[in-house]
N, CA, C, O and the ligand as a Tripos MOL2 file, in Angstrom:
@<TRIPOS>MOLECULE
protein
  293   291    74     0     0
PROTEIN
NO_CHARGES

@<TRIPOS>ATOM
      1 N          80.5220  104.2790   96.7440 N.3       1 MET1
      2 CA         81.6500  103.5340   97.3130 C.3       1 MET1
      3 C          82.8330  103.5970   96.3460 C.2       1 MET1
      4 O          82.6740  103.7210   95.1310 O.2       1 MET1
      5 N          84.0090  103.5060   96.9310 N.am      2 ALA2
      6 CA         85.2220  103.5300   96.1190 C.3       2 ALA2
      7 C          86.2020  102.5010   96.6750 C.2       2 ALA2
      8 O          86.1830  102.1760   97.8630 O.2       2 ALA2
      9 N          87.0430  102.0060   95.8030 N.am      3 THR3
     10 CA         88.0400  101.0310   96.2310 C.3       3 THR3
     11 C          89.3760  101.7300   96.4400 C.2       3 THR3
     12 O          89.8690  102.4360   95.5610 O.2       3 THR3
     13 N          89.9490  101.5200   97.6150 N.am      4 TYR4
     14 CA         91.2370  102.1100   97.9480 C.3       4 TYR4
     15 C          92.2620  101.0030   98.1060 C.2       4 TYR4
     16 O          92.0020   99.9640   98.7130 O.2       4 TYR4
     17 N          93.4330  101.2570   97.5430 N.am      5 GLU5
     18 CA         94.4790  100.2450   97.6140 C.3       5 GLU5
     19 C          95.4830  100.6100   98.6990 C.2       5 GLU5
     20 O          95.8690  101.7700   98.8450 O.2       5 GLU5
     21 N          95.8960   99.6060   99.4520 N.am      6 PHE6
     22 CA         96.8730   99.7830  100.5100 C.3       6 PHE6
     23 C          97.9930   98.7780  100.3340 C.2       6 PHE6
     24 O          97.8340   97.7590   99.6630 O.2       6 PHE6
     25 N          99.1220   99.0750  100.9420 N.am      7 GLN7
     26 CA        100.2750   98.1940  100.8140 C.3       7 GLN7
     27 C         100.7560   97.7950  102.2090 C.2       7 GLN7
     28 O         101.1710   98.6430  102.9980 O.2       7 GLN7
     29 N         100.6960   96.4970  102.5030 N.am      8 CYS8
     30 CA        101.2290   95.9960  103.7630 C.3       8 CYS8
     31 C         102.6910   95.6030  103.5360 C.2       8 CYS8
     32 O         103.0240   94.9380  102.5550 O.2       8 CYS8
     33 N         103.5450   96.0220  104.4510 N.am      9 SER9
     34 CA        104.9730   95.7350  104.2760 C.3       9 SER9
     35 C         105.2530   94.2420  104.3950 C.2       9 SER9
     36 O         106.2750   93.7670  103.8980 O.2       9 SER9
     37 N         104.3790   93.5080  105.0320 N.am     10 ALA10
     38 CA        104.5810   92.0720  105.2220 C.3      10 ALA10
     39 C         103.8270   91.2320  104.1960 C.2      10 ALA10
     40 O         104.3570   90.2340  103.7070 O.2      10 ALA10
     41 N         102.6070   91.6180  103.8660 N.am     11 CYS11
     42 CA        101.7380   90.7720  103.0530 C.3      11 CYS11
     43 C         101.5810   91.2640  101.6180 C.2      11 CYS11
     44 O         101.1160   90.5210  100.7540 O.2      11 CYS11
     45 N         101.9680   92.5200  101.3590 N.am     12 GLY12
     46 CA        101.7880   93.0510  100.0170 C.3      12 GLY12
     47 C         100.5100   93.8720   99.9120 C.2      12 GLY12
     48 O          99.9370   94.2800  100.9220 O.2      12 GLY12
     49 N         100.0710   94.1080   98.6820 N.am     13 PRO13
     50 CA         98.9250   95.0000   98.4790 C.3      13 PRO13
     51 C          97.6010   94.3540   98.8640 C.2      13 PRO13
     52 O          97.3980   93.1510   98.6970 O.2      13 PRO13
     53 N          96.7050   95.1910   99.3840 N.am     14 PHE14
     54 CA         95.3280   94.7560   99.6170 C.3      14 PHE14
     55 C          94.4390   95.9600   99.3730 C.2      14 PHE14
     56 O          94.9230   97.0920   99.3650 O.2      14 PHE14
     57 N          93.1630   95.7410   99.1770 N.am     15 ASP15
     58 CA         92.2880   96.8640   98.9170 C.3      15 ASP15
     59 C          91.0520   96.8210   99.7980 C.2      15 ASP15
     60 O          90.6230   95.7650  100.2630 O.2      15 ASP15
     61 N          90.5050   97.9890  100.0070 N.am     16 VAL16
     62 CA         89.3740   98.1510  100.9030 C.3      16 VAL16
     63 C          88.3240   99.0040  100.2060 C.2      16 VAL16
     64 O          88.6460  100.0240   99.5970 O.2      16 VAL16
     65 N          87.0830   98.5860  100.2960 N.am     17 VAL17
     66 CA         85.9960   99.3680   99.7110 C.3      17 VAL17
     67 C          85.3710  100.2280  100.7980 C.2      17 VAL17
     68 O          84.8880   99.7200  101.8100 O.2      17 VAL17
     69 N          85.3860  101.5260  100.5780 N.am     18 LEU18
     70 CA         84.8890  102.4860  101.5570 C.3      18 LEU18
     71 C          84.0540  103.5460  100.8560 C.2      18 LEU18
     72 O          84.1950  103.7620   99.6520 O.2      18 LEU18
     73 N          83.1860  104.2060  101.6110 N.am     19 PRO19
     74 CA         82.4860  105.3500  101.0200 C.3      19 PRO19
     75 C          83.4830  106.4120  100.5680 C.2      19 PRO19
     76 O          84.5180  106.6040  101.2060 O.2      19 PRO19
     77 N          83.1800  107.0900   99.4860 N.am     20 MET20
     78 CA         84.0770  108.1020   98.9320 C.3      20 MET20
     79 C          84.4950  109.1130  100.0000 C.2      20 MET20
     80 O          83.6610  109.6260  100.7450 O.2      20 MET20
     81 N          85.7860  109.3870  100.0600 N.am     21 GLY21
     82 CA         86.2760  110.4330  100.9430 C.3      21 GLY21
     83 C          86.5190  110.0090  102.3690 C.2      21 GLY21
     84 O          86.8610  110.8470  103.2040 O.2      21 GLY21
     85 N          86.3550  108.7290  102.6830 N.am     22 THR22
     86 CA         86.5230  108.3020  104.0620 C.3      22 THR22
     87 C          87.8160  107.5230  104.2780 C.2      22 THR22
     88 O          88.1030  107.1130  105.4030 O.2      22 THR22
     89 N          88.5950  107.3150  103.2310 N.am     23 ALA23
     90 CA         89.8190  106.5260  103.3640 C.3      23 ALA23
     91 C          90.8710  107.3120  104.1360 C.2      23 ALA23
     92 O          91.0600  108.5080  103.9140 O.2      23 ALA23
     93 N          91.5490  106.6210  105.0430 N.am     24 SER24
     94 CA         92.6290  107.2420  105.7890 C.3      24 SER24
     95 C          93.9590  106.8060  105.1680 C.2      24 SER24
     96 O          93.9980  105.8460  104.3980 O.2      24 SER24
     97 N          95.0490  107.5080  105.4990 N.am     25 PRO25
     98 CA         96.3470  107.1580  104.9070 C.3      25 PRO25
     99 C          96.8140  105.7600  105.2920 C.2      25 PRO25
    100 O          97.6370  105.1590  104.6030 O.2      25 PRO25
    101 N          96.2880  105.2590  106.3790 N.am     26 TYR26
    102 CA         96.6930  103.9230  106.8220 C.3      26 TYR26
    103 C          95.4560  103.0930  107.1180 C.2      26 TYR26
    104 O          94.4170  103.6040  107.5330 O.2      26 TYR26
    105 N          95.6040  101.7950  106.8900 N.am     27 ARG27
    106 CA         94.4890  100.8860  107.1370 C.3      27 ARG27
    107 C          95.0700   99.5530  107.6200 C.2      27 ARG27
    108 O          96.0590   99.0660  107.0730 O.2      27 ARG27
    109 N          94.4520   98.9740  108.6380 N.am     28 ASP28
    110 CA         94.9760   97.7090  109.1420 C.3      28 ASP28
    111 C          94.8920   96.6210  108.0810 C.2      28 ASP28
    112 O          93.8730   96.4600  107.4090 O.2      28 ASP28
    113 N          95.9810   95.8830  107.9470 N.am     29 CYS29
    114 CA         96.0260   94.7760  107.0040 C.3      29 CYS29
    115 C          95.0460   93.6900  107.4480 C.2      29 CYS29
    116 O          95.0320   93.3140  108.6200 O.2      29 CYS29
    117 N          94.2260   93.1810  106.5220 N.am     30 PRO30
    118 CA         93.2540   92.1410  106.8810 C.3      30 PRO30
    119 C          93.9210   90.8140  107.2340 C.2      30 PRO30
    120 O          93.2950   89.9510  107.8490 O.2      30 PRO30
    121 N          95.1730   90.6470  106.8540 N.am     31 GLN31
    122 CA         95.8440   89.3710  107.1000 C.3      31 GLN31
    123 C          96.6480   89.3690  108.3900 C.2      31 GLN31
    124 O          96.5690   88.4170  109.1670 O.2      31 GLN31
    125 N          97.4370   90.4450  108.6310 N.am     32 CYS32
    126 CA         98.3200   90.4370  109.7920 C.3      32 CYS32
    127 C          97.9680   91.5230  110.7990 C.2      32 CYS32
    128 O          98.4880   91.5170  111.9150 O.2      32 CYS32
    129 N          97.0960   92.4520  110.4260 N.am     33 GLY33
    130 CA         96.6540   93.4610  111.3730 C.3      33 GLY33
    131 C          97.5770   94.6580  111.5100 C.2      33 GLY33
    132 O          97.2780   95.6020  112.2410 O.2      33 GLY33
    133 N          98.7050   94.6160  110.7990 N.am     34 LYS34
    134 CA         99.5900   95.7670  110.8310 C.3      34 LYS34
    135 C          99.0290   96.8640  109.9230 C.2      34 LYS34
    136 O          98.3110   96.5790  108.9640 O.2      34 LYS34
    137 N          99.3610   98.1140  110.2310 N.am     35 PRO35
    138 CA         98.8620   99.1990  109.3880 C.3      35 PRO35
    139 C          99.4950   99.1790  108.0050 C.2      35 PRO35
    140 O         100.7190   99.1790  107.8740 O.2      35 PRO35
    141 N          98.6620   99.1630  106.9830 N.am     36 GLY36
    142 CA         99.1440   99.2460  105.6080 C.3      36 GLY36
    143 C          99.0770  100.6760  105.1290 C.2      36 GLY36
    144 O          98.2050  101.4400  105.5440 O.2      36 GLY36
    145 N          99.9880  101.0340  104.2640 N.am     37 ARG37
    146 CA        100.0600  102.4020  103.7630 C.3      37 ARG37
    147 C          99.2200  102.5580  102.4970 C.2      37 ARG37
    148 O          99.2190  101.6920  101.6220 O.2      37 ARG37
    149 N          98.5190  103.6620  102.4220 N.am     38 ARG38
    150 CA         97.6610  103.9480  101.2750 C.3      38 ARG38
    151 C          98.4890  104.0630  100.0040 C.2      38 ARG38
    152 O          99.5350  104.7120   99.9820 O.2      38 ARG38
    153 N          98.0060  103.4250   98.9530 N.am     39 VAL39
    154 CA         98.6270  103.5400   97.6450 C.3      39 VAL39
    155 C          97.6820  104.3150   96.7460 C.2      39 VAL39
    156 O          96.5200  103.9440   96.5820 O.2      39 VAL39
    157 N          98.1810  105.3800   96.1740 N.am     40 PHE40
    158 CA         97.3360  106.1980   95.3260 C.3      40 PHE40
    159 C          97.4300  105.7180   93.8840 C.2      40 PHE40
    160 O          98.4540  105.8790   93.2210 O.2      40 PHE40
    161 N          96.3440  105.1280   93.4200 N.am     41 THR41
    162 CA         96.3130  104.5590   92.0810 C.3      41 THR41
    163 C          95.1840  105.1950   91.2880 C.2      41 THR41
    164 O          94.0610  105.2950   91.7840 O.2      41 THR41
    165 N          95.4590  105.6210   90.0810 N.am     42 PRO42
    166 CA         94.3740  106.1340   89.2410 C.3      42 PRO42
    167 C          93.2760  105.0820   89.0940 C.2      42 PRO42
    168 O          93.5740  103.9090   88.8710 O.2      42 PRO42
    169 N          92.0220  105.4840   89.2160 N.am     43 PRO43
    170 CA         90.9120  104.5170   89.2080 C.3      43 PRO43
    171 C          90.9210  103.5790   88.0200 C.2      43 PRO43
    172 O          90.6210  102.3940   88.1670 O.2      43 PRO43
    173 N          91.2620  104.0880   86.8440 N.am     44 HIS44
    174 CA         91.2070  103.2250   85.6600 C.3      44 HIS44
    175 C          92.3130  102.1660   85.7000 C.2      44 HIS44
    176 O          92.1790  101.0910   85.1170 O.2      44 HIS44
    177 N          93.4120  102.4890   86.4000 N.am     45 LEU45
    178 CA         94.4740  101.4960   86.5510 C.3      45 LEU45
    179 C          94.1210  100.4960   87.6490 C.2      45 LEU45
    180 O          94.3700   99.2970   87.5200 O.2      45 LEU45
    181 N          93.5380  101.0090   88.7270 N.am     46 ALA46
    182 CA         93.1740  100.1370   89.8410 C.3      46 ALA46
    183 C          92.1720   99.0810   89.3890 C.2      46 ALA46
    184 O          92.1870   97.9400   89.8500 O.2      46 ALA46
    185 N          91.3100   99.4950   88.4800 N.am     47 ARG47
    186 CA         90.2750   98.5730   88.0090 C.3      47 ARG47
    187 C          90.8910   97.4080   87.2260 C.2      47 ARG47
    188 O          90.3190   96.3200   87.1550 O.2      47 ARG47
    189 N          92.0530   97.6560   86.6480 N.am     48 LEU48
    190 CA         92.7050   96.6250   85.8590 C.3      48 LEU48
    191 C          93.7150   95.8150   86.6730 C.2      48 LEU48
    192 O          94.2620   94.8230   86.1920 O.2      48 LEU48
    193 N          93.9570   96.2560   87.9270 N.am     49 SER49
    194 CA         94.9680   95.6090   88.7460 C.3      49 SER49
    195 C          94.5950   94.1650   89.0760 C.2      49 SER49
    196 O          93.4900   93.9090   89.5570 O.2      49 SER49
    197 N          95.4950   93.2240   88.8260 N.am     50 PRO50
    198 CA         95.2340   91.8250   89.1850 C.3      50 PRO50
    199 C          94.9630   91.6680   90.6750 C.2      50 PRO50
    200 O          94.1270   90.8630   91.0860 O.2      50 PRO50
    201 N          95.6770   92.4430   91.4740 N.am     51 ALA51
    202 CA         95.4720   92.3630   92.9200 C.3      51 ALA51
    203 C          94.0490   92.7570   93.2800 C.2      51 ALA51
    204 O          93.4190   92.1490   94.1460 O.2      51 ALA51
    205 N          93.5590   93.7700   92.6110 N.am     52 LEU52
    206 CA         92.2100   94.2470   92.8820 C.3      52 LEU52
    207 C          91.1890   93.2100   92.4420 C.2      52 LEU52
    208 O          90.2610   92.8870   93.1830 O.2      52 LEU52
    209 N          91.3630   92.6950   91.2450 N.am     53 ALA53
    210 CA         90.4580   91.6810   90.7400 C.3      53 ALA53
    211 C          90.4910   90.4580   91.6480 C.2      53 ALA53
    212 O          89.4650   89.8230   91.8940 O.2      53 ALA53
    213 N          91.6910   90.1360   92.1440 N.am     54 GLY54
    214 CA         91.8380   88.9990   93.0340 C.3      54 GLY54
    215 C          91.0590   89.1860   94.3160 C.2      54 GLY54
    216 O          90.4940   88.2350   94.8560 O.2      54 GLY54
    217 N          91.0310   90.4090   94.8000 N.am     55 ALA55
    218 CA         90.3070   90.6790   96.0360 C.3      55 ALA55
    219 C          88.8180   90.4620   95.8520 C.2      55 ALA55
    220 O          88.1510   89.9160   96.7300 O.2      55 ALA55
    221 N          88.3020   90.8830   94.7260 N.am     56 PHE56
    222 CA         86.8810   90.7050   94.4660 C.3      56 PHE56
    223 C          86.5390   89.2270   94.3250 C.2      56 PHE56
    224 O          85.4390   88.7990   94.6720 O.2      56 PHE56
    225 N          87.4900   88.4540   93.8130 N.am     57 ALA57
    226 CA         87.2500   87.0400   93.5670 C.3      57 ALA57
    227 C          87.6730   86.1710   94.7460 C.2      57 ALA57
    228 O          87.5450   84.9470   94.7000 O.2      57 ALA57
    229 N          88.1820   86.8110   95.8080 N.am     58 ARG58
    230 CA         88.7830   86.0510   96.9010 C.3      58 ARG58
    231 C          87.8070   85.0460   97.5120 C.2      58 ARG58
    232 O          88.1470   83.8890   97.7570 O.2      58 ARG58
    233 N          86.6010   85.5180   97.7470 N.am     59 GLU59
    234 CA         85.6410   84.6390   98.4010 C.3      59 GLU59
    235 C          85.3220   83.4400   97.5100 C.2      59 GLU59
    236 O          85.2080   82.3060   97.9740 O.2      59 GLU59
    237 N          85.1870   83.7230   96.2460 N.am     60 GLU60
    238 CA         84.8910   82.6630   95.2900 C.3      60 GLU60
    239 C          86.0570   81.6810   95.2030 C.2      60 GLU60
    240 O          85.8660   80.4650   95.2000 O.2      60 GLU60
    241 N          87.2650   82.2340   95.1310 N.am     61 ARG61
    242 CA         88.4470   81.4120   94.9280 C.3      61 ARG61
    243 C          88.7480   80.5420   96.1440 C.2      61 ARG61
    244 O          89.2880   79.4430   96.0140 O.2      61 ARG61
    245 N          88.3910   81.0450   97.3340 N.am     62 SER62
    246 CA         88.7310   80.3220   98.5550 C.3      62 SER62
    247 C          88.0290   78.9750   98.6350 C.2      62 SER62
    248 O          88.3930   78.1260   99.4490 O.2      62 SER62
    249 N          87.0290   78.7820   97.7940 N.am     63 ARG63
    250 CA         86.3460   77.4900   97.7750 C.3      63 ARG63
    251 C          87.1930   76.4470   97.0620 C.2      63 ARG63
    252 O          86.9950   75.2440   97.2300 O.2      63 ARG63
    253 N          88.1380   76.9280   96.2670 N.am     64 HIS64
    254 CA         88.9450   76.0110   95.4650 C.3      64 HIS64
    255 C          90.3470   75.8240   96.0350 C.2      64 HIS64
    256 O          90.9150   74.7350   95.9590 O.2      64 HIS64
    257 N          90.8960   76.8880   96.6040 N.am     65 GLU65
    258 CA         92.2370   76.7800   97.1410 C.3      65 GLU65
    259 C          92.3130   77.4860   98.4950 C.2      65 GLU65
    260 O          91.7320   78.5570   98.6690 O.2      65 GLU65
    261 N          93.0090   76.9060   99.4310 N.am     66 PRO66
    262 CA         93.0910   77.5050  100.7680 C.3      66 PRO66
    263 C          93.8370   78.8290  100.7350 C.2      66 PRO66
    264 O          94.8310   78.9840  100.0250 O.2      66 PRO66
    265 N          93.3440   79.7700  101.5060 N.am     67 GLU67
    266 CA         93.9900   81.0690  101.5600 C.3      67 GLU67
    267 C          95.1170   81.0300  102.5840 C.2      67 GLU67
    268 O          94.9590   80.5310  103.6980 O.2      67 GLU67
    269 N          96.2340   81.5610  102.1800 N.am     68 VAL68
    270 CA         97.3850   81.5760  103.0760 C.3      68 VAL68
    271 C          97.2060   82.6710  104.1230 C.2      68 VAL68
    272 O          96.9950   83.8390  103.7960 O.2      68 VAL68
    273 N          97.2920   82.2800  105.3500 N.am     69 VAL69
    274 CA         97.1560   83.2390  106.4380 C.3      69 VAL69
    275 C          98.4460   83.2590  107.2370 C.2      69 VAL69
    276 O          98.8890   82.2480  107.7810 O.2      69 VAL69
    277 N          99.0240   84.4330  107.2880 N.am     70 ARG70
    278 CA        100.2600   84.5810  108.0430 C.3      70 ARG70
    279 C          99.9250   84.9180  109.4890 C.2      70 ARG70
    280 O          99.0950   85.7890  109.7480 O.2      70 ARG70
    281 N         100.5480   84.2530  110.4040 N.am     71 ARG71
    282 CA        100.3090   84.5260  111.8200 C.3      71 ARG71
    283 C         101.6130   84.9870  112.4580 C.2      71 ARG71
    284 O         102.6430   84.3220  112.3600 O.2      71 ARG71
    285 N         101.5450   86.1080  113.0950 N.am     72 ALA72
    286 CA        102.7200   86.6340  113.7840 C.3      72 ALA72
    287 C         102.8960   85.9070  115.1120 C.2      72 ALA72
    288 O         101.9720   85.8550  115.9240 O.2      72 ALA72
    289 N         104.0340   85.3700  115.3200 N.am     73 GLY73
    290 CA        104.2970   84.6720  116.5750 C.3      73 GLY73
    291 C         103.7060   83.2880  116.5470 C.2      73 GLY73
    292 O         103.8260   82.5450  117.5210 O.2      73 GLY73
    293 ZN         99.8600   92.2710  106.4310 Zn       74 ZN74
@<TRIPOS>BOND
     1     1     2 1
     2     2     3 1
     3     3     4 2
     4     3     5 am
     5     5     6 1
     6     6     7 1
     7     7     8 2
     8     7     9 am
     9     9    10 1
    10    10    11 1
    11    11    12 2
    12    11    13 am
    13    13    14 1
    14    14    15 1
    15    15    16 2
    16    15    17 am
    17    17    18 1
    18    18    19 1
    19    19    20 2
    20    19    21 am
    21    21    22 1
    22    22    23 1
    23    23    24 2
    24    23    25 am
    25    25    26 1
    26    26    27 1
    27    27    28 2
    28    27    29 am
    29    29    30 1
    30    30    31 1
    31    31    32 2
    32    31    33 am
    33    33    34 1
    34    34    35 1
    35    35    36 2
    36    35    37 am
    37    37    38 1
    38    38    39 1
    39    39    40 2
    40    39    41 am
    41    41    42 1
    42    42    43 1
    43    43    44 2
    44    43    45 am
    45    45    46 1
    46    46    47 1
    47    47    48 2
    48    47    49 am
    49    49    50 1
    50    50    51 1
    51    51    52 2
    52    51    53 am
    53    53    54 1
    54    54    55 1
    55    55    56 2
    56    55    57 am
    57    57    58 1
    58    58    59 1
    59    59    60 2
    60    59    61 am
    61    61    62 1
    62    62    63 1
    63    63    64 2
    64    63    65 am
    65    65    66 1
    66    66    67 1
    67    67    68 2
    68    67    69 am
    69    69    70 1
    70    70    71 1
    71    71    72 2
    72    71    73 am
    73    73    74 1
    74    74    75 1
    75    75    76 2
    76    75    77 am
    77    77    78 1
    78    78    79 1
    79    79    80 2
    80    79    81 am
    81    81    82 1
    82    82    83 1
    83    83    84 2
    84    83    85 am
    85    85    86 1
    86    86    87 1
    87    87    88 2
    88    87    89 am
    89    89    90 1
    90    90    91 1
    91    91    92 2
    92    91    93 am
    93    93    94 1
    94    94    95 1
    95    95    96 2
    96    95    97 am
    97    97    98 1
    98    98    99 1
    99    99   100 2
   100    99   101 am
   101   101   102 1
   102   102   103 1
   103   103   104 2
   104   103   105 am
   105   105   106 1
   106   106   107 1
   107   107   108 2
   108   107   109 am
   109   109   110 1
   110   110   111 1
   111   111   112 2
   112   111   113 am
   113   113   114 1
   114   114   115 1
   115   115   116 2
   116   115   117 am
   117   117   118 1
   118   118   119 1
   119   119   120 2
   120   119   121 am
   121   121   122 1
   122   122   123 1
   123   123   124 2
   124   123   125 am
   125   125   126 1
   126   126   127 1
   127   127   128 2
   128   127   129 am
   129   129   130 1
   130   130   131 1
   131   131   132 2
   132   131   133 am
   133   133   134 1
   134   134   135 1
   135   135   136 2
   136   135   137 am
   137   137   138 1
   138   138   139 1
   139   139   140 2
   140   139   141 am
   141   141   142 1
   142   142   143 1
   143   143   144 2
   144   143   145 am
   145   145   146 1
   146   146   147 1
   147   147   148 2
   148   147   149 am
   149   149   150 1
   150   150   151 1
   151   151   152 2
   152   151   153 am
   153   153   154 1
   154   154   155 1
   155   155   156 2
   156   155   157 am
   157   157   158 1
   158   158   159 1
   159   159   160 2
   160   159   161 am
   161   161   162 1
   162   162   163 1
   163   163   164 2
   164   163   165 am
   165   165   166 1
   166   166   167 1
   167   167   168 2
   168   167   169 am
   169   169   170 1
   170   170   171 1
   171   171   172 2
   172   171   173 am
   173   173   174 1
   174   174   175 1
   175   175   176 2
   176   175   177 am
   177   177   178 1
   178   178   179 1
   179   179   180 2
   180   179   181 am
   181   181   182 1
   182   182   183 1
   183   183   184 2
   184   183   185 am
   185   185   186 1
   186   186   187 1
   187   187   188 2
   188   187   189 am
   189   189   190 1
   190   190   191 1
   191   191   192 2
   192   191   193 am
   193   193   194 1
   194   194   195 1
   195   195   196 2
   196   195   197 am
   197   197   198 1
   198   198   199 1
   199   199   200 2
   200   199   201 am
   201   201   202 1
   202   202   203 1
   203   203   204 2
   204   203   205 am
   205   205   206 1
   206   206   207 1
   207   207   208 2
   208   207   209 am
   209   209   210 1
   210   210   211 1
   211   211   212 2
   212   211   213 am
   213   213   214 1
   214   214   215 1
   215   215   216 2
   216   215   217 am
   217   217   218 1
   218   218   219 1
   219   219   220 2
   220   219   221 am
   221   221   222 1
   222   222   223 1
   223   223   224 2
   224   223   225 am
   225   225   226 1
   226   226   227 1
   227   227   228 2
   228   227   229 am
   229   229   230 1
   230   230   231 1
   231   231   232 2
   232   231   233 am
   233   233   234 1
   234   234   235 1
   235   235   236 2
   236   235   237 am
   237   237   238 1
   238   238   239 1
   239   239   240 2
   240   239   241 am
   241   241   242 1
   242   242   243 1
   243   243   244 2
   244   243   245 am
   245   245   246 1
   246   246   247 1
   247   247   248 2
   248   247   249 am
   249   249   250 1
   250   250   251 1
   251   251   252 2
   252   251   253 am
   253   253   254 1
   254   254   255 1
   255   255   256 2
   256   255   257 am
   257   257   258 1
   258   258   259 1
   259   259   260 2
   260   259   261 am
   261   261   262 1
   262   262   263 1
   263   263   264 2
   264   263   265 am
   265   265   266 1
   266   266   267 1
   267   267   268 2
   268   267   269 am
   269   269   270 1
   270   270   271 1
   271   271   272 2
   272   271   273 am
   273   273   274 1
   274   274   275 1
   275   275   276 2
   276   275   277 am
   277   277   278 1
   278   278   279 1
   279   279   280 2
   280   279   281 am
   281   281   282 1
   282   282   283 1
   283   283   284 2
   284   283   285 am
   285   285   286 1
   286   286   287 1
   287   287   288 2
   288   287   289 am
   289   289   290 1
   290   290   291 1
   291   291   292 2
@<TRIPOS>SUBSTRUCTURE
     1 MET1         2 RESIDUE 1 A MET
     2 ALA2         6 RESIDUE 1 A ALA
     3 THR3        10 RESIDUE 1 A THR
     4 TYR4        14 RESIDUE 1 A TYR
     5 GLU5        18 RESIDUE 1 A GLU
     6 PHE6        22 RESIDUE 1 A PHE
     7 GLN7        26 RESIDUE 1 A GLN
     8 CYS8        30 RESIDUE 1 A CYS
     9 SER9        34 RESIDUE 1 A SER
    10 ALA10       38 RESIDUE 1 A ALA
    11 CYS11       42 RESIDUE 1 A CYS
    12 GLY12       46 RESIDUE 1 A GLY
    13 PRO13       50 RESIDUE 1 A PRO
    14 PHE14       54 RESIDUE 1 A PHE
    15 ASP15       58 RESIDUE 1 A ASP
    16 VAL16       62 RESIDUE 1 A VAL
    17 VAL17       66 RESIDUE 1 A VAL
    18 LEU18       70 RESIDUE 1 A LEU
    19 PRO19       74 RESIDUE 1 A PRO
    20 MET20       78 RESIDUE 1 A MET
    21 GLY21       82 RESIDUE 1 A GLY
    22 THR22       86 RESIDUE 1 A THR
    23 ALA23       90 RESIDUE 1 A ALA
    24 SER24       94 RESIDUE 1 A SER
    25 PRO25       98 RESIDUE 1 A PRO
    26 TYR26      102 RESIDUE 1 A TYR
    27 ARG27      106 RESIDUE 1 A ARG
    28 ASP28      110 RESIDUE 1 A ASP
    29 CYS29      114 RESIDUE 1 A CYS
    30 PRO30      118 RESIDUE 1 A PRO
    31 GLN31      122 RESIDUE 1 A GLN
    32 CYS32      126 RESIDUE 1 A CYS
    33 GLY33      130 RESIDUE 1 A GLY
    34 LYS34      134 RESIDUE 1 A LYS
    35 PRO35      138 RESIDUE 1 A PRO
    36 GLY36      142 RESIDUE 1 A GLY
    37 ARG37      146 RESIDUE 1 A ARG
    38 ARG38      150 RESIDUE 1 A ARG
    39 VAL39      154 RESIDUE 1 A VAL
    40 PHE40      158 RESIDUE 1 A PHE
    41 THR41      162 RESIDUE 1 A THR
    42 PRO42      166 RESIDUE 1 A PRO
    43 PRO43      170 RESIDUE 1 A PRO
    44 HIS44      174 RESIDUE 1 A HIS
    45 LEU45      178 RESIDUE 1 A LEU
    46 ALA46      182 RESIDUE 1 A ALA
    47 ARG47      186 RESIDUE 1 A ARG
    48 LEU48      190 RESIDUE 1 A LEU
    49 SER49      194 RESIDUE 1 A SER
    50 PRO50      198 RESIDUE 1 A PRO
    51 ALA51      202 RESIDUE 1 A ALA
    52 LEU52      206 RESIDUE 1 A LEU
    53 ALA53      210 RESIDUE 1 A ALA
    54 GLY54      214 RESIDUE 1 A GLY
    55 ALA55      218 RESIDUE 1 A ALA
    56 PHE56      222 RESIDUE 1 A PHE
    57 ALA57      226 RESIDUE 1 A ALA
    58 ARG58      230 RESIDUE 1 A ARG
    59 GLU59      234 RESIDUE 1 A GLU
    60 GLU60      238 RESIDUE 1 A GLU
    61 ARG61      242 RESIDUE 1 A ARG
    62 SER62      246 RESIDUE 1 A SER
    63 ARG63      250 RESIDUE 1 A ARG
    64 HIS64      254 RESIDUE 1 A HIS
    65 GLU65      258 RESIDUE 1 A GLU
    66 PRO66      262 RESIDUE 1 A PRO
    67 GLU67      266 RESIDUE 1 A GLU
    68 VAL68      270 RESIDUE 1 A VAL
    69 VAL69      274 RESIDUE 1 A VAL
    70 ARG70      278 RESIDUE 1 A ARG
    71 ARG71      282 RESIDUE 1 A ARG
    72 ALA72      286 RESIDUE 1 A ALA
    73 GLY73      290 RESIDUE 1 A GLY
    74 ZN74       293 GROUP 0 **** ****
């Protein structure tokens, strides 16, 4: 498995864990459902990215603070 980073124009960066070689240039944003654009990040940098670390900790963190969910319309 590999982590791929995407950028939503509305919500900002998010990442998706997929089997190697299966990532597409676009991926639906988990928050608003709009297609996010693939961001090509060197693996060693992605591993240090706060956004990436935040994604891994999201489930844990949501127990302490409510997650902001944007709703269109
Ligand atoms: Zn979004």
